[in-house]
N, C-alpha and C positions, 0 to 999 in steps of 0.2 A: 149733333154730337153738341153744340154751344148751347144748347137748352138743355137736354139731360143734364149737362155740370154747372149752367145758370143755378146756384143757392139766393137768388134773389133780393139779396143784401145788399148794403152800400149803395141804393137808390141816389144818396148825395154824398160829398165828400166826407167819409167819419172824422169826429172828433173826438176829444179826448187828452190827457196826461202818460205821458212815459217817463221811465226813470236815467234815462242813461246821456243821456249829454250833462245832464245838471248830476246825476251822483255815479256815474260810469257804473265798475266792478268795484263797488264797497263792497267789502267783507270782515269790514273791524269793527263789529258792534261793541266791543269793549272799548274800545279805547276812542269809537266817536260813532253813538248809536244813531242820533240824531241824520248823521249819511252814511248810515248804512243801509241797503239794499235787504228789509227784511219784512216781514209783514205788519210790524208795525209803522212802517215805513208808508204802506199804501192806508193801510187804515184812517191813518193822517189823513191822507190829503185825500181820499174820499170824505174825511169826515168835514173835509174844508171845500170840497167842491158842491157838497150839498147844503153846507150852509151860509156859503160868502157867494151864491149868482152862477159858479161854473155851469153845474148842471141846472138851471135855467137857460143859460144862454146858450146850450146844443153843446155842450162839454163831457158826453156820457161817459168815454171807456177810462177806465185807471185800468195800463199796460207795463203788465215788467216786463223788464229788456233780459236779457242774457244774465247768470250769475244767482239766479235763483235755487239752483239745482244742488243735490250731493253731488258728487263724486262719481259716486256708482249709482246705476239701477237698482232696485229692490231686488228680492229672491224670485222674485215672478218677473224679472225683467221687468216691469215698468219704471215710468221717471219720479223720480221723489223728490219733493223739496229738502234745502237742506237743513236741519233739524232743528240747529241751534236756533236760525234766523226767523225759522218757518215752523214753530212747533208745533199749531194748529193744524198744519199741510193747506193746498189750496183748495181744498175743497169748503174750508169753514173762512177762510178770505172771501172769497167768491162771495158764500153767504152772506158775510158784510158789508161785500162794496154789493149786493143787490139789494139790503136793507135800505140801503140809502137811492135806492133807483136808479145806482149806476151799472155798467157794465166791467166785468174784467177781461183785461186782454194777459197773453203771454206768449213766450218764446222758446220757439226752439229752431234746430238746425236740419239743412237736408243732408249734412253730409254727416260723417262718425264722432266728430266732434264739432260744438259750439265755437265761437270765432273768441273765444276765452276759456275755451278748452276741457268744459263739462261734455258727457255725454250727449249726442247727439241723434238724429232721429234714426238716422239710416239703417233699414231693415228691419225699422220698427214702425211702418206708417202706421199702419190699420193698430196696431196698440197704445200707442200714442195717440193719435184722432182718437181713441175708443176712450181713453184716460181722460186727455181732457175734456172731453163732455161729459164723463162724471162728474165732474168736477163742477162743472158749472160755468166754465170758459166760451168766451162770448166772442173772443178775436184770438188769431193766431199769429203772432208778426213771423215767420220764417226763412232764418238768414240762409246765406251759402258758402259759407267756410267749407274747407276740408271734403270736400265732395267729389274730388275727384275729379274725372272727366267731366267736359261738357252735355254727353248723354246720359253719363247718371244723372246730371244735373238735374237737365231736364226733367226724366224718368222720375226723379224724387219729389220734384212741384208737381208732375202730373197724379203721381200716385197718393199726396199729401192732398191735395183738390178734394178727391173721389173718396178717401179715408173720409173725411171731415163731412163730406156729403151723405154718406152711408151710414154714419150715427145717428141723422135725424137731428141733430141739435143745430140752429142757425150759431153759426160760427164765420163773422169774418175772418177773411182770407189775405195776408198783406205776404208777398213774395219780395223776392232782391234778385228773380230772375233774371232781367233784363241785365241788370248792375255787373253780374257774374260774367252775362256774354260779352257785352261789349269791347272788350279788348281782342275777343278773338273773332267775333260774328255778328252780324248786325240783328237784333231780335227778332222774334217776330212778333210783335205785340197782336195783331190779331187771335193767335195762338193762345198766346199769355194770357188776353183779355176773357178766350173760354175758362181756366180755370182759376184766377186770380182778382181779388176785389178792389185792389192796388195792388204797385208794382212799385219796388226802388229802381231809379234811375242814375243816378249820380253818387260821389260823395257822400258821407257824413257832413252833417251839418254842424259847422261848428259855430262857438258866440265871438263869431269877428265879423268884420264888413266885408272880408277877401273872400271867405267862405258862402257871403249871402249873394256876393258879387258873382263868385263862381258858378252859383246854382243858376242864377238866370242868364248868366252870357249862355252857359252851357243849353236851358232849355231856349231861347231865343238861333242859335244857331242849328238844333236838332228840330223843329218845332213841326220842320213840315212832314217828319214820319213820328210825331209822338201826339202832335195833337187832334189830328183825325181820329183817332181810338179811345180817348176819353170819353166818358158818357156815364149815365146811370147805370150802377152795376160794378163800375171799374174804371182806375183814376192813375193817372202821375202820381208816383209822390215826390215831389222834387230835393227831398231831404236824402239821402241816405248813405246813410246811415238812418232815416228821414227825419219839420219846423219839425223832430223832422228824426230817424234811423229805420223803422220800420214804415217808419210814418214818417208825414212830413212832421220833424220837428218845431215847432217855434220856439227860438232861443231867447223871445223877448221877457225879461224881467229879471235876466241874470246881469252881466257882467262889461260883455264885451261891446253893447252897440250900443252909438247913440242914440238919442230919441226919434231924430229924425232916420237913423237907419233902420229903428225899431219899427217906425212907421212904414218903412217901405215894404217889411219885408209881411207887415200885415197886407200889406195895400197888397203884394204880386204873388203872394200866396192866395188870394180872395180871385184876382184876376186869374189864375192857372188854374183855378176849381181843386187845389191839392187838399187834401187830406189836413185836416189843423190838430197835429199832437203837441202840445206844448210839453215842452222841457225845462226846467225852472221850480224852485220852490215857493210852492203857494202858501203856505205857513207864512214869509216872508217876501212880502210881494206889494209894491209902491201902489198908490194909489193910481196913479199914470198909468204905471203898465195893465194893473186891475183894466181901467175902462177901454184901454185900448183892445186887449184881449175880449173883453165883453161889449166890445162895442158893437150894436144891434146891425147899424146898416151895412157894416161889412160883413159880418157875420151870414144877412139875407145877399148879398153878394157871392158871397163862396158856396150857399147852400141852393142858390137859383134853381129850380127842379127842371130847370133845358137842358143842363146840365152839359153843357159844352165849355169848353176851357179856352182860355183865354190868350193870343197871341200877340206878336210884337206887329206894327206897321209901318212903320219909318225908323232910323235911326239918323240922327243930325249929330254930328260933332259929341255932345257929353248926354246930350237927349235922346230918350227914348219914346217913341207914342206905343201903347200897347192896349187890346178892346178884348172886350168878350161880349158876345150876344148874350143876352139876360130874356126869360118871358116877357109878355108883354110887349113885345118890339123895345124893350130897352136895352141900351148896352150899359157897359162900366168901361173906363175908360180910367188909363192910369199915364202920368206923366213923369217921367225916371229921371232924375237929375245924376246922371254917374260923378262928376266933377268930384274931387275931393279937398280943392281945396277953393278960398275965396268968400263969398257973400253968394246972397240970392241970387239966381238966373233968368229972366224970361225965354219963354219959348212960345212962339206962334205958330200956329195952325188954324189950316180953314177944316171946318167942319164938314166937308165934301170929304175928306181923308175916311170918314167913320161911316161903317156897315158898307161899305164899295157906293160910297154914296147918300145911299138907302136913311140913316139913323138919323139925319135933322130933316128930311124932306116932308112937307114944306118949309118944317118950322121945328123946333121942340123946345122940351125945359130943361135945363140944365141945374145938379144940384153938385156941391162940392159934399163930398163923406170925409176926406180925412188931406189932412193933417188935421182941421176942427170943420164941422159940418152948418154949413149952410147955403144959401138958393143963391142960383146968378140970374134964375132970369128966364128969360125968353128968347132963344135967340135963331134966326133965318137960316136958311140954306144954304144960302152963300156966304154967312157968316164967318170972321177968324176970330179964335181966343187966343189971348193970350192968357199963357199959366207965370207965375212966380215959382221957383222952387229952389228950395236950399239944398246945399250940397250934400250928394248924398241921399239926399229926401225925395220922395214921391208925392203930388198930388195925385189924389183917388176923386173921378168924379161920376155921375149917374148923368146917361143922356136919356 
């Protein structure tokens, strides 16, 4: 069954941009056209992504979240875009995004209404999948609001997976299935991976340190159940609402994070093999934020073809030590300082901690990737490493 349902997509964590955290359900186009959820917003983002290095860095999806629809379906029962905000329709927008060498993502809901109250896909799974495919959509974020019972929720996620595959079009399938299950029962991640390419586990990510911290704390607490299931074809999405809502949204480049906290988010999303979906205004982003989000070494770690998710290996007071196995017998290592006051602090650990003692046996080279790139040299297996980390900051290493 798993092979029959595997759509062969998302061999590495997907990367892109989506509107939700930054633009929410903005529909007042006359009053504030540059912050309105409209075809012009997505066309402008596609222009910027193609012209300013985002596409070349690996961010390939331009994703529409909730609030794109008209209030009702058309006379044939099909979903339709709001005619004032999307006068050309989704097919025209998809063609434009594709002309920039990018892919288009869209949003729907397993229930009878979306979270914002627009028409959902309940009892229309096949029709909606065919509609999305006919428009040239490349990714579907499928939310879980208004689904009724847990049985209907699960049935809807399964049915939409089958319906998407039946269209014959390659459409990445982003689910929120486990997030809606968790308050009542433990998700069956083996089943979820059979149907979905990535899945949201936790609450929406917000433009704040408390939100980022809560996601990291939750991931460490549940790592025994979620780390082992992640890999090529299926990924844990830390946001969810995901860097981040249906996807992991990266809120870097907005207003709520300090520089060190932005570094922490980028480093830890790479460690967690999370989908990298930015939710920011790429038309107005600082050179520093652009450099962080386009950092080739960090993206290479996130996109490592071995496809193993990282995990916390120790916690000592305010410090956390995480590692992620990489291809070529390498490891990504993150030292996170959760303390929120004071100045930089040093954390010292033995290299025998890493890779069950194998990462640095008999010796290894160490390179710092974040917050700045530099070589640290060669160390022996019995060496200790002392790392200075700013409050709420992270030092990301490659061993």
